[in-house]
N, CA, C and O atoms as CSV, one atom per row, in Angstrom:
chain,resi,resn,atom,element,x,y,z
A,1,MET,N,N,-26.253,8.556,-12.382
A,1,MET,CA,C,-26.333,9.079,-11.039
A,1,MET,C,C,-25.450,8.281,-10.075
A,1,MET,O,O,-24.727,8.865,-9.268
A,2,ARG,N,N,-25.508,6.959,-10.159
A,2,ARG,CA,C,-24.693,6.124,-9.271
A,2,ARG,C,C,-23.206,6.303,-9.561
A,2,ARG,O,O,-22.386,6.324,-8.643
A,3,LEU,N,N,-22.868,6.431,-10.836
A,3,LEU,CA,C,-21.472,6.623,-11.206
A,3,LEU,C,C,-20.948,7.944,-10.647
A,3,LEU,O,O,-19.811,8.024,-10.183
A,4,ARG,N,N,-21.774,8.958,-10.693
A,4,ARG,CA,C,-21.375,10.266,-10.158
A,4,ARG,C,C,-21.186,10.191,-8.642
A,4,ARG,O,O,-20.218,10.737,-8.112
A,5,LEU,N,N,-22.096,9.524,-7.949
A,5,LEU,CA,C,-21.991,9.351,-6.506
A,5,LEU,C,C,-20.733,8.568,-6.146
A,5,LEU,O,O,-20.036,8.912,-5.191
A,6,LEU,N,N,-20.444,7.515,-6.909
A,6,LEU,CA,C,-19.238,6.721,-6.687
A,6,LEU,C,C,-17.978,7.571,-6.886
A,6,LEU,O,O,-17.021,7.462,-6.119
A,7,ALA,N,N,-17.987,8.414,-7.920
A,7,ALA,CA,C,-16.839,9.289,-8.179
A,7,ALA,C,C,-16.650,10.282,-7.041
A,7,ALA,O,O,-15.518,10.542,-6.632
A,8,ILE,N,N,-17.735,10.838,-6.525
A,8,ILE,CA,C,-17.644,11.784,-5.412
A,8,ILE,C,C,-17.132,11.091,-4.157
A,8,ILE,O,O,-16.277,11.637,-3.460
A,9,MET,N,N,-17.639,9.899,-3.856
A,9,MET,CA,C,-17.203,9.147,-2.675
A,9,MET,C,C,-15.728,8.775,-2.780
A,9,MET,O,O,-14.999,8.848,-1.790
A,10,THR,N,N,-15.286,8.380,-3.963
A,10,THR,CA,C,-13.883,8.034,-4.171
A,10,THR,C,C,-12.995,9.256,-3.970
A,10,THR,O,O,-11.948,9.165,-3.328
A,11,ALA,N,N,-13.406,10.392,-4.512
A,11,ALA,CA,C,-12.633,11.626,-4.347
A,11,ALA,C,C,-12.544,12.024,-2.876
A,11,ALA,O,O,-11.482,12.433,-2.408
A,12,LEU,N,N,-13.642,11.906,-2.155
A,12,LEU,CA,C,-13.625,12.225,-0.724
A,12,LEU,C,C,-12.705,11.289,0.046
A,12,LEU,O,O,-11.994,11.718,0.954
A,13,ALA,N,N,-12.718,10.014,-0.316
A,13,ALA,CA,C,-11.846,9.050,0.362
A,13,ALA,C,C,-10.379,9.418,0.167
A,13,ALA,O,O,-9.587,9.333,1.105
A,14,PHE,N,N,-10.015,9.825,-1.044
A,14,PHE,CA,C,-8.631,10.205,-1.306
A,14,PHE,C,C,-8.264,11.522,-0.623
A,14,PHE,O,O,-7.109,11.724,-0.248
A,15,LEU,N,N,-9.231,12.409,-0.463
A,15,LEU,CA,C,-8.960,13.678,0.206
A,15,LEU,C,C,-8.879,13.525,1.722
A,15,LEU,O,O,-8.089,14.208,2.373
A,16,LEU,N,N,-9.689,12.637,2.285
A,16,LEU,CA,C,-9.736,12.482,3.738
A,16,LEU,C,C,-8.704,11.498,4.274
A,16,LEU,O,O,-8.341,11.571,5.448
A,17,ALA,N,N,-8.226,10.586,3.444
A,17,ALA,CA,C,-7.256,9.585,3.909
A,17,ALA,C,C,-5.987,10.205,4.475
A,17,ALA,O,O,-5.542,9.767,5.536
A,18,PRO,N,N,-5.374,11.202,3.832
A,18,PRO,CA,C,-4.172,11.794,4.427
A,18,PRO,C,C,-4.428,12.432,5.778
A,18,PRO,O,O,-3.557,12.399,6.647
A,19,MET,N,N,-5.598,13.011,5.976
A,19,MET,CA,C,-5.904,13.602,7.277
A,19,MET,C,C,-6.025,12.521,8.346
A,19,MET,O,O,-5.590,12.724,9.479
A,20,ALA,N,N,-6.600,11.395,8.004
A,20,ALA,CA,C,-6.734,10.303,8.967
A,20,ALA,C,C,-5.368,9.722,9.315
A,20,ALA,O,O,-5.129,9.341,10.461
A,21,LEU,N,N,-4.474,9.653,8.337
A,21,LEU,CA,C,-3.149,9.098,8.581
A,21,LEU,C,C,-2.217,10.079,9.276
A,21,LEU,O,O,-1.156,9.679,9.756
A,22,SER,N,N,-2.585,11.347,9.340
A,22,SER,CA,C,-1.700,12.339,9.944
A,22,SER,C,C,-2.047,12.602,11.400
A,22,SER,O,O,-1.684,13.650,11.934
A,23,GLN,N,N,-2.728,11.695,12.045
A,23,GLN,CA,C,-3.066,11.857,13.451
A,23,GLN,C,C,-1.805,11.774,14.307
A,23,GLN,O,O,-0.899,10.991,14.022
A,24,SER,N,N,-1.760,12.584,15.352
A,24,SER,CA,C,-0.650,12.527,16.307
A,24,SER,C,C,-1.006,11.485,17.357
A,24,SER,O,O,-1.974,11.647,18.101
A,25,ILE,N,N,-0.223,10.422,17.412
A,25,ILE,CA,C,-0.529,9.289,18.284
A,25,ILE,C,C,0.556,9.157,19.344
A,25,ILE,O,O,1.747,9.190,19.037
A,26,LEU,N,N,0.129,9.006,20.597
A,26,LEU,CA,C,1.045,8.767,21.709
A,26,LEU,C,C,0.757,7.392,22.286
A,26,LEU,O,O,-0.389,7.073,22.603
A,27,VAL,N,N,1.790,6.582,22.421
A,27,VAL,CA,C,1.675,5.274,23.062
A,27,VAL,C,C,2.438,5.369,24.379
A,27,VAL,O,O,3.661,5.501,24.402
A,28,TRP,N,N,1.683,5.298,25.476
A,28,TRP,CA,C,2.284,5.409,26.812
A,28,TRP,C,C,2.477,4.019,27.386
A,28,TRP,O,O,1.502,3.328,27.681
A,29,ASP,N,N,3.719,3.604,27.548
A,29,ASP,CA,C,4.091,2.297,28.095
A,29,ASP,C,C,4.142,2.421,29.613
A,29,ASP,O,O,5.165,2.808,30.178
A,30,LYS,N,N,3.031,2.089,30.271
A,30,LYS,CA,C,2.909,2.274,31.717
A,30,LYS,C,C,2.986,0.939,32.471
A,30,LYS,O,O,2.433,0.818,33.565
A,31,ASP,N,N,3.649,-0.041,31.911
A,31,ASP,CA,C,3.697,-1.345,32.580
A,31,ASP,C,C,5.031,-1.631,33.252
A,31,ASP,O,O,5.320,-2.780,33.587
A,32,HIS,N,N,5.844,-0.607,33.453
A,32,HIS,CA,C,7.128,-0.731,34.153
A,32,HIS,C,C,8.077,-1.715,33.471
A,32,HIS,O,O,8.786,-2.473,34.133
A,33,ASN,N,N,8.080,-1.691,32.134
A,33,ASN,CA,C,9.003,-2.476,31.312
A,33,ASN,C,C,8.882,-3.986,31.496
A,33,ASN,O,O,9.880,-4.699,31.396
A,34,LEU,N,N,7.690,-4.477,31.759
A,34,LEU,CA,C,7.485,-5.921,31.836
A,34,LEU,C,C,7.575,-6.513,30.437
A,34,LEU,O,O,7.099,-5.907,29.477
A,35,THR,N,N,8.174,-7.677,30.315
A,35,THR,CA,C,8.296,-8.329,29.013
A,35,THR,C,C,7.750,-9.750,29.093
A,35,THR,O,O,7.590,-10.311,30.177
A,36,PHE,N,N,7.470,-10.317,27.931
A,36,PHE,CA,C,7.016,-11.693,27.834
A,36,PHE,C,C,7.515,-12.275,26.520
A,36,PHE,O,O,7.943,-11.538,25.632
A,37,GLN,N,N,7.461,-13.580,26.399
A,37,GLN,CA,C,7.920,-14.273,25.200
A,37,GLN,C,C,6.871,-14.128,24.099
A,37,GLN,O,O,5.711,-14.491,24.295
A,38,ASP,N,N,7.270,-13.604,22.953
A,38,ASP,CA,C,6.366,-13.464,21.815
A,38,ASP,C,C,6.076,-14.851,21.253
A,38,ASP,O,O,7.006,-15.559,20.868
A,39,PRO,N,N,4.809,-15.255,21.196
A,39,PRO,CA,C,4.488,-16.594,20.690
A,39,PRO,C,C,4.776,-16.771,19.196
A,39,PRO,O,O,4.823,-17.900,18.709
A,40,GLU,N,N,4.968,-15.676,18.471
A,40,GLU,CA,C,5.275,-15.766,17.043
A,40,GLU,C,C,6.775,-15.763,16.785
A,40,GLU,O,O,7.195,-15.641,15.634
A,41,GLY,N,N,7.584,-15.894,17.812
A,41,GLY,CA,C,9.025,-15.995,17.634
A,41,GLY,C,C,9.768,-14.681,17.620
A,41,GLY,O,O,10.894,-14.623,17.126
A,42,GLY,N,N,9.179,-13.626,18.143
A,42,GLY,CA,C,9.825,-12.313,18.163
A,42,GLY,C,C,10.707,-12.086,19.365
A,42,GLY,O,O,11.168,-10.966,19.586
A,43,GLY,N,N,10.959,-13.136,20.159
A,43,GLY,CA,C,11.790,-12.984,21.352
A,43,GLY,C,C,11.015,-12.340,22.483
A,43,GLY,O,O,9.789,-12.436,22.543
A,44,GLN,N,N,11.738,-11.683,23.382
A,44,GLN,CA,C,11.120,-10.978,24.496
A,44,GLN,C,C,10.568,-9.647,24.004
A,44,GLN,O,O,11.299,-8.859,23.405
A,45,VAL,N,N,9.301,-9.389,24.246
A,45,VAL,CA,C,8.651,-8.145,23.832
A,45,VAL,C,C,7.901,-7.565,25.024
A,45,VAL,O,O,7.613,-8.268,25.993
A,46,ASP,N,N,7.588,-6.276,24.941
A,46,ASP,CA,C,6.793,-5.663,25.996
A,46,ASP,C,C,5.334,-5.568,25.549
A,46,ASP,O,O,4.995,-5.949,24.429
A,47,ALA,N,N,4.491,-5.066,26.420
A,47,ALA,CA,C,3.057,-5.043,26.145
A,47,ALA,C,C,2.682,-4.095,25.007
A,47,ALA,O,O,1.598,-4.221,24.438
A,48,THR,N,N,3.547,-3.161,24.670
A,48,THR,CA,C,3.251,-2.229,23.577
A,48,THR,C,C,3.504,-2.854,22.210
A,48,THR,O,O,3.133,-2.277,21.187
A,49,TYR,N,N,4.121,-4.008,22.183
A,49,TYR,CA,C,4.530,-4.633,20.922
A,49,TYR,C,C,3.373,-4.799,19.939
A,49,TYR,O,O,3.504,-4.429,18.772
A,50,GLY,N,N,2.263,-5.339,20.382
A,50,GLY,CA,C,1.136,-5.580,19.486
A,50,GLY,C,C,0.528,-4.299,18.945
A,50,GLY,O,O,0.202,-4.209,17.761
A,51,VAL,N,N,0.375,-3.301,19.821
A,51,VAL,CA,C,-0.213,-2.027,19.394
A,51,VAL,C,C,0.714,-1.318,18.414
A,51,VAL,O,O,0.271,-0.852,17.364
A,52,THR,N,N,1.993,-1.235,18.753
A,52,THR,CA,C,2.926,-0.529,17.876
A,52,THR,C,C,3.123,-1.279,16.556
A,52,THR,O,O,3.302,-0.654,15.511
A,53,LYS,N,N,3.091,-2.603,16.597
A,53,LYS,CA,C,3.206,-3.388,15.363
A,53,LYS,C,C,2.007,-3.131,14.457
A,53,LYS,O,O,2.170,-2.985,13.246
A,54,ALA,N,N,0.806,-3.074,15.028
A,54,ALA,CA,C,-0.402,-2.813,14.241
A,54,ALA,C,C,-0.401,-1.396,13.677
A,54,ALA,O,O,-0.777,-1.189,12.524
A,55,LEU,N,N,0.017,-0.423,14.476
A,55,LEU,CA,C,0.077,0.953,13.987
A,55,LEU,C,C,1.055,1.078,12.822
A,55,LEU,O,O,0.739,1.689,11.802
A,56,THR,N,N,2.233,0.501,12.979
A,56,THR,CA,C,3.250,0.556,11.930
A,56,THR,C,C,2.780,-0.161,10.664
A,56,THR,O,O,2.980,0.338,9.556
A,57,ALA,N,N,2.163,-1.314,10.823
A,57,ALA,CA,C,1.696,-2.082,9.665
A,57,ALA,C,C,0.621,-1.334,8.882
A,57,ALA,O,O,0.448,-1.568,7.685
A,58,ASN,N,N,-0.095,-0.444,9.545
A,58,ASN,CA,C,-1.150,0.312,8.879
A,58,ASN,C,C,-0.714,1.713,8.478
A,58,ASN,O,O,-1.542,2.542,8.101
A,59,GLY,N,N,0.583,1.975,8.559
A,59,GLY,CA,C,1.121,3.226,8.050
A,59,GLY,C,C,1.076,4.408,8.997
A,59,GLY,O,O,1.301,5.541,8.573
A,60,TYR,N,N,0.793,4.175,10.265
A,60,TYR,CA,C,0.743,5.266,11.230
A,60,TYR,C,C,2.106,5.474,11.876
A,60,TYR,O,O,2.851,4.519,12.094
A,61,THR,N,N,2.424,6.716,12.176
A,61,THR,CA,C,3.600,7.022,12.972
A,61,THR,C,C,3.128,7.406,14.366
A,61,THR,O,O,2.014,7.903,14.533
A,62,PHE,N,N,3.966,7.177,15.361
A,62,PHE,CA,C,3.560,7.405,16.736
A,62,PHE,C,C,4.785,7.751,17.574
A,62,PHE,O,O,5.928,7.575,17.152
A,63,THR,N,N,4.513,8.241,18.755
A,63,THR,CA,C,5.554,8.502,19.737
A,63,THR,C,C,5.307,7.552,20.898
A,63,THR,O,O,4.188,7.464,21.404
A,64,LYS,N,N,6.349,6.840,21.323
A,64,LYS,CA,C,6.232,5.896,22.436
A,64,LYS,C,C,7.025,6.449,23.616
A,64,LYS,O,O,8.206,6.769,23.477
A,65,VAL,N,N,6.376,6.562,24.783
A,65,VAL,CA,C,7.026,7.102,25.970
A,65,VAL,C,C,6.757,6.193,27.162
A,65,VAL,O,O,5.806,5.411,27.155
A,66,THR,N,N,7.602,6.300,28.183
A,66,THR,CA,C,7.376,5.572,29.434
A,66,THR,C,C,6.903,6.504,30.543
A,66,THR,O,O,6.443,6.040,31.587
A,67,THR,N,N,7.010,7.805,30.329
A,67,THR,CA,C,6.521,8.806,31.272
A,67,THR,C,C,5.524,9.694,30.543
A,67,THR,O,O,5.815,10.211,29.464
A,68,LEU,N,N,4.364,9.867,31.128
A,68,LEU,CA,C,3.329,10.660,30.489
A,68,LEU,C,C,3.733,12.135,30.456
A,68,LEU,O,O,4.072,12.704,31.493
A,69,PRO,N,N,3.702,12.757,29.278
A,69,PRO,CA,C,4.036,14.182,29.198
A,69,PRO,C,C,2.988,15.026,29.935
A,69,PRO,O,O,1.826,14.636,30.043
A,70,ALA,N,N,3.417,16.178,30.433
A,70,ALA,CA,C,2.498,17.076,31.137
A,70,ALA,C,C,1.462,17.661,30.195
A,70,ALA,O,O,0.325,17.912,30.597
A,71,ASP,N,N,1.848,17.880,28.940
A,71,ASP,CA,C,0.945,18.470,27.962
A,71,ASP,C,C,0.587,17.435,26.905
A,71,ASP,O,O,1.442,17.006,26.131
A,72,LEU,N,N,-0.677,17.037,26.877
A,72,LEU,CA,C,-1.139,16.047,25.897
A,72,LEU,C,C,-1.835,16.695,24.709
A,72,LEU,O,O,-2.310,15.992,23.818
A,73,SER,N,N,-1.902,18.008,24.680
A,73,SER,CA,C,-2.633,18.694,23.616
A,73,SER,C,C,-2.091,18.451,22.202
A,73,SER,O,O,-2.863,18.555,21.250
A,74,PRO,N,N,-0.785,18.128,22.014
A,74,PRO,CA,C,-0.332,17.860,20.643
A,74,PRO,C,C,-0.836,16.528,20.070
A,74,PRO,O,O,-0.686,16.274,18.875
A,75,TYR,N,N,-1.428,15.685,20.907
A,75,TYR,CA,C,-1.809,14.339,20.478
A,75,TYR,C,C,-3.312,14.227,20.264
A,75,TYR,O,O,-4.105,14.741,21.054
A,76,ASN,N,N,-3.691,13.551,19.192
A,76,ASN,CA,C,-5.103,13.292,18.902
A,76,ASN,C,C,-5.559,11.963,19.490
A,76,ASN,O,O,-6.733,11.789,19.818
A,77,ILE,N,N,-4.613,11.019,19.621
A,77,ILE,CA,C,-4.927,9.670,20.088
A,77,ILE,C,C,-3.926,9.275,21.161
A,77,ILE,O,O,-2.729,9.523,21.021
A,78,LEU,N,N,-4.419,8.654,22.243
A,78,LEU,CA,C,-3.555,8.203,23.333
A,78,LEU,C,C,-3.859,6.739,23.626
A,78,LEU,O,O,-4.993,6.380,23.941
A,79,PHE,N,N,-2.827,5.897,23.519
A,79,PHE,CA,C,-2.938,4.501,23.927
A,79,PHE,C,C,-2.203,4.366,25.249
A,79,PHE,O,O,-1.024,4.707,25.342
A,80,VAL,N,N,-2.894,3.868,26.279
A,80,VAL,CA,C,-2.275,3.625,27.583
A,80,VAL,C,C,-2.143,2.112,27.734
A,80,VAL,O,O,-3.139,1.403,27.880
A,81,ILE,N,N,-0.912,1.633,27.698
A,81,ILE,CA,C,-0.638,0.201,27.791
A,81,ILE,C,C,-0.280,-0.097,29.244
A,81,ILE,O,O,0.748,0.363,29.740
A,82,MET,N,N,-1.132,-0.867,29.926
A,82,MET,CA,C,-0.964,-1.078,31.347
A,82,MET,C,C,-0.486,-2.479,31.703
A,82,MET,O,O,-0.498,-2.850,32.877
A,83,GLY,N,N,-0.071,-3.254,30.726
A,83,GLY,CA,C,0.454,-4.570,31.022
A,83,GLY,C,C,-0.080,-5.626,30.072
A,83,GLY,O,O,-0.889,-5.343,29.189
A,84,SER,N,N,0.381,-6.827,30.269
A,84,SER,CA,C,-0.010,-7.934,29.384
A,84,SER,C,C,-0.729,-9.028,30.154
A,84,SER,O,O,-0.560,-10.211,29.860
A,85,TYR,N,N,-1.518,-8.644,31.124
A,85,TYR,CA,C,-2.212,-9.624,31.951
A,85,TYR,C,C,-3.495,-10.074,31.278
A,85,TYR,O,O,-4.203,-9.276,30.663
A,86,CYS,N,N,-3.787,-11.362,31.404
A,86,CYS,CA,C,-5.053,-11.853,30.858
A,86,CYS,C,C,-5.588,-12.977,31.715
A,86,CYS,O,O,-6.649,-13.526,31.420
């Protein structure tokens, strides 16, 4: 019984993973192009650097814009980056 449940869960994971990775993601850079020195040696980067680096490292594709589109319906996920203040 447990082996069958494990097989079903594994099959579902493989079937659902492509749908999760096919999300339409918009990254809106709303910080007016402010940059800062990357502490890991990446030079001058903007506030979207960490988010876009994490998305790319996890296999996601995204669209990065500086002006918000009038129609957001094509996107499932919206990241609004408002600066690097802490």
